[in-house]
C-alpha positions in Angstrom: 0.0 0.0 0.0 3.0 2.3 -0.2 2.9 5.1 -2.6 6.2 5.9 -4.3 8.0 9.2 -4.4 7.2 10.7 -7.7 7.3 14.1 -9.5 4.6 16.6 -8.8 3.0 16.0 -12.2 2.4 12.3 -11.4 1.0 12.5 -7.9 -0.7 9.2 -7.1 -4.3 9.0 -8.1 -4.5 12.8 -7.7 -8.0 14.0 -7.3 -7.6 17.5 -8.9 -9.2 20.2 -6.8 -11.5 22.3 -8.9 -13.1 25.6 -8.0 -15.5 26.2 -10.9 -15.8 29.9 -11.6 -18.9 30.6 -13.7 -20.5 33.8 -14.7 -23.5 33.3 -12.5 -21.6 32.6 -9.3 -20.9 35.0 -6.6 -17.7 37.1 -6.8 -15.2 36.9 -4.0 -15.7 39.6 -1.4 -12.1 39.0 -0.4 -9.5 36.5 -1.6 -8.8 33.4 0.5 -5.2 32.9 1.6 -3.2 30.0 0.1 -0.3 28.0 1.3 1.6 25.2 -0.5 4.8 23.2 -0.3 6.3 19.7 -0.4 5.8 17.0 2.2 5.8 13.2 2.4 7.2 12.8 -1.1 4.4 14.8 -2.6 2.8 18.3 -2.3 0.3 20.1 -0.1 -2.1 22.9 -0.8 -4.3 25.0 1.5 -6.9 27.6 0.7 -8.6 29.3 3.7 -10.5 32.4 4.8 -7.8 33.9 7.1 -5.5 36.8 6.5 -2.6 36.3 8.9 -1.2 33.2 7.4 2.3 33.8 8.7 0.9 33.0 12.2 0.0 29.4 11.1 2.4 28.5 8.3 5.2 27.7 10.7 2.9 25.5 12.8 1.7 23.7 9.7 5.2 23.1 8.4 6.3 21.9 11.9 3.4 19.4 12.1 4.1 18.0 8.6 7.8 17.6 9.4 6.9 15.7 12.6 4.6 13.4 10.7 7.2 12.8 8.0 9.9 12.2 10.5 7.7 9.7 12.3 6.0 7.8 9.5 8.0 8.1 6.3 9.7 5.0 5.1 11.8 7.2 2.7 13.7 8.7 5.7 16.3 6.3 7.0 16.3 7.6 10.5 12.5 8.2 10.8 10.7 6.6 13.7 9.0 4.0 11.5 12.3 3.2 9.7 14.1 2.6 13.0 11.2 0.3 14.0 11.4 -1.6 10.7 15.2 -2.1 10.9 15.1 -3.6 14.5 15.1 -7.3 14.8 13.9 -7.4 18.4 10.5 -8.6 19.2 10.4 -6.6 22.4 7.7 -4.0 22.8 8.8 -0.5 21.7 7.4 2.8 23.0 6.6 5.1 20.1 5.1 8.6 19.7 1.4 8.9 20.3 0.9 9.8 16.6 2.6 6.6 15.3 0.8 4.5 17.9 -2.6 5.9 16.9 -2.0 5.4 13.2 -0.9 1.8 13.7 -3.9 1.2 15.9 -6.3 2.6 13.3 -4.7 0.8 10.4 -5.0 -2.5 12.2 -8.7 -1.9 12.7 -9.2 -1.6 8.9 -7.0 -4.6 8.4 -9.3 -6.7 10.7 -12.3 -5.2 9.0 -11.1 -6.3 5.6 -9.8 -9.6 6.8 -6.2 -8.8 5.8 -6.8 -7.3 2.4 -5.7 -4.0 3.7 -2.4 -4.6 5.5 0.3 -2.1 6.7 2.9 -4.8 6.8 2.9 -5.2 3.0 5.9 -2.9 2.4 8.5 -5.6 1.7 6.2 -7.0 -1.1 5.7 -3.5 -2.6 9.5 -2.9 -2.7 10.0 -6.3 -4.4 7.5 -5.3 -7.1 9.2 -1.9 -7.6 7.3 0.5 -5.3 8.4 2.5 -2.3 11.9 3.2 -1.1 14.8 1.0 -2.3 12.8 -0.4 -5.2 14.7 -3.0 -7.1 12.5 -4.9 -9.6 13.3 -5.3 -13.3 10.9 -8.2 -13.8 8.3 -9.9 -11.8 9.8 -11.5 -8.6 10.1 -15.2 -8.6 7.8 -17.3 -6.5 10.5 -18.4 -4.1 11.3 -14.8 -3.2 7.6 -14.0 -2.7 7.0 -17.0 -0.5 9.9 -16.0 1.7 8.6 -12.5 2.1 5.1 -13.8 2.8 6.4 -15.4 6.0 6.7 -12.0 7.6 3.8 -10.1 6.0 0.5 -10.0 7.9 -1.2 -7.6 10.2 -1.5 -10.3 12.8 2.3 -10.1 13.2 2.0 -6.6 14.8 0.6 -6.1 18.2 -0.6 -2.7 19.7 -0.1 -2.5 23.4 -1.0 0.1 26.1 1.2 3.1 26.9 2.0 3.9 23.3 3.8 0.6 22.7 3.9 -1.6 19.6 5.5 -5.0 19.2 6.7 -7.2 16.4 5.6 -10.8 16.5 8.2 -11.7 13.8 11.6 -10.1 13.7 11.4 -9.2 10.0 8.0 -7.6 10.0 7.8 -4.0 8.8 5.3 -1.2 8.8 4.3 1.0 5.9 1.8 3.7 6.7 1.9 5.5 3.4 -1.7 4.5 2.7 -2.9 6.4 5.7 -0.2 9.0 6.7 -1.1 11.7 4.2 -4.7 11.6 5.3 -3.5 12.0 8.9 -1.4 15.0 7.8 -4.5 16.6 6.4 -6.4 16.0 9.7 -3.5 17.6 11.7 -3.5 20.7 9.5 -7.2 21.0 9.9 -6.8 20.8 13.7 -4.5 23.9 13.5 -7.0 25.8 11.4 -9.8 24.9 13.8 -7.7 26.1 16.7 -7.4 29.5 15.0 -11.2 29.6 14.5 -10.9 29.4 10.7 -14.3 28.2 9.5 -13.8 28.1 5.7 -10.9 26.0 4.2 -9.7 23.3 1.9 -6.7 21.2 2.8 -5.1 18.8 0.3 -2.0 16.6 0.8 -1.1 14.4 -2.1 -4.7 14.2 -3.4 -6.3 13.6 0.0 -8.7 16.3 1.0 -10.7 17.8 3.8 -12.9 20.9 3.6 -14.9 23.1 5.9 -17.5 25.8 5.4 -17.7 27.4 2.0 -15.4 28.2 -1.0 -14.4 31.7 -1.9 -17.6 31.9 -4.0 -19.7 31.5 -0.9 -21.0 28.1 -1.9 -19.9 24.4 -1.5 -16.4 23.3 -2.3 -16.4 21.2 -5.5 -14.0 18.4 -6.6 -13.5 16.6 -9.8 -12.9 12.8 -9.9 -10.4 11.9 -12.6 -11.2 9.6 -15.5 -9.7 6.3 -14.2 -7.9 5.6 -17.5 -4.2 5.3 -17.9 -2.9 8.4 -19.7 -5.8 10.6 -18.8 -4.9 14.2 -18.1 -5.3 15.8 -14.7 -8.2 17.9 -15.8 -10.2 15.1 -17.4 -13.0 14.3 -15.1 -15.4 11.4 -14.8 -17.6 13.2 -12.4 -17.8 16.5 -10.4 -19.0 16.3 -6.8 -19.7 18.8 -4.1 -18.0 18.1 -0.7 -19.4 19.5 2.4 -17.6 19.6 5.8 -15.9 16.3 5.4 -12.8 14.5 4.0 -12.3 12.5 0.9 -9.5 10.2 -0.5 -9.2 8.5 -3.8 -7.1 5.4 -4.7 -6.5 3.8 -8.1 -4.1 1.8 -10.2 -4.2 3.9 -13.3 -1.5 6.5 -12.4 0.9 4.4 -10.3 2.5 1.4 -12.0 5.9 0.1 -13.0 7.0 -1.4 -16.3 8.8 -4.6 -15.6 10.5 -6.6 -18.4 7.5 -8.8 -18.9 4.5 -6.8 -17.9 3.0 -3.6 -16.3 2.5 -4.0 -12.6 -0.1 -1.9 -10.7 0.9 -0.6 -7.2 -2.0 -2.2 -5.4 -0.8 -5.5 -3.8 -3.1 -8.1 -2.3 -1.4 -9.1 0.9 -3.1 -12.5 0.9 -2.0 -13.6 -2.5 1.2 -11.5 -2.4 0.5 -10.4 -6.0 -0.4 -7.1 -7.7 -4.2 -7.1 -8.1 -6.5 -5.3 -10.4 -10.1 -5.9 -9.5 -13.0 -4.4 -11.5 -12.7 -1.3 -9.3 -10.5 1.2 -11.1 -11.0 4.1 -8.8 -12.3 4.3 -5.2 -13.3 7.6 -3.6 -14.3 7.6 0.0 -15.9 10.3 2.1 -15.6 10.3 5.9 -15.1 12.8 8.7 -11.4 12.0 9.3 -9.2 12.0 6.2 -6.9 9.3 7.5 -9.9 6.9 7.6 -11.0 7.8 4.0 -7.4 7.2 2.9 -7.2 3.7 4.4 -10.7 2.7 3.2 -9.9 3.9 -0.4 -6.9 1.6 -0.6 -8.9 -1.3 1.0 -11.6 -0.9 -1.7 -9.1 -1.3 -4.5 -8.0 -4.7 -3.1 -11.3 -6.0 -1.9 -13.2 -5.7 -5.2 -16.6 -4.2 -5.9 -19.0 -6.4 -4.0 -17.0 -6.9 -0.9 -16.0 -3.2 -0.7 -19.6 -2.1 -1.0 -20.6 -4.5 1.8 -17.9 -3.1 4.1 -18.6 0.6 3.3 -22.3 0.2 3.7 -21.8 -1.5 7.1 -19.7 1.5 8.1 -22.3 4.0 6.8 -19.7 6.0 4.9 -20.2 7.6 1.5 -18.4 6.2 -1.4 -18.0 6.7 -5.2 -16.5 3.6 -6.9 -15.8 3.5 -10.6 -15.6 0.0 -12.0 -15.2 -1.6 -15.4 -17.9 -3.9 -16.7 -17.4 -7.1 -18.7 -18.0 -5.1 -21.9 -15.1 -2.8 -20.9 -17.4 0.2 -20.2 -17.2 2.2 -17.1 -19.9 2.4 -14.4 -20.0 4.1 -11.1 -21.5 2.9 -7.8 -22.3 5.3 -5.0 -24.6 5.8 -2.0 -24.9 9.5 -2.3 -28.7 9.4 -2.6 -29.0 7.5 0.7 
């Protein structure tokens, strides 16, 4: 579930944020402030109704640096990298943020019966994704079977007092399928603390909004056409988003070309193979962005029927785009419910 470091133009399954300015819409009474930068191997963008942005920009950058230093597998001395490199199975005390993210990720793992799994990092790297990627062709079955011995969410235990424990010395954590969403949530906490009511926060395509756009109406986002080679401004659908978070996952923008085939970045931890179900794009809407982030990845692995069952049981909104047997696209959503 790791998402590789890539150029800005190729941000993974980027849901392009669109503020549609039409002739009949309200004009801005005053422009919103904007902030942007780089974090977690991707970019972040903020748009908010506040005019002393210098007061919060340092706090935001500090929070993002802390998350990166805690959860980035691309940073060799990050907290998660140190945990991954240790061979001890003794319980380790970690920061509250890392403990919380591992705890929440394991809940989704159990919910999906292991199809969402934050220990899948070694498999991802073997297939050419994430840090230290090494693949030139599909890995051989012997290598995959060796890695499978230490992949599985049941090989990580969350204890009290901010402790986590390996149950296999080689098990590793990869929180890239949830960390960007968490970064969005932490930024929003800062905005809320400053009594900022109207904002849009985006980190690597994961989004959370509050209040209204500069036009005085709902924020609007466009969901990309889930077709390989589609441009960033080619949309399958345009959807309003009101006081909530959303995250999108898909295989159509993140893949590697091996010697013998194209490999998508979604790995099924149970089969230890790249998987392409009928779901081409999964967009999930929840209160917390980290939760939407994890559920979007889960939906890509679990397939259409199972994903809808899980999402309906959780009572979260979803917008799934799937390919039919005749190769046409169809969307499935519960927006009307």
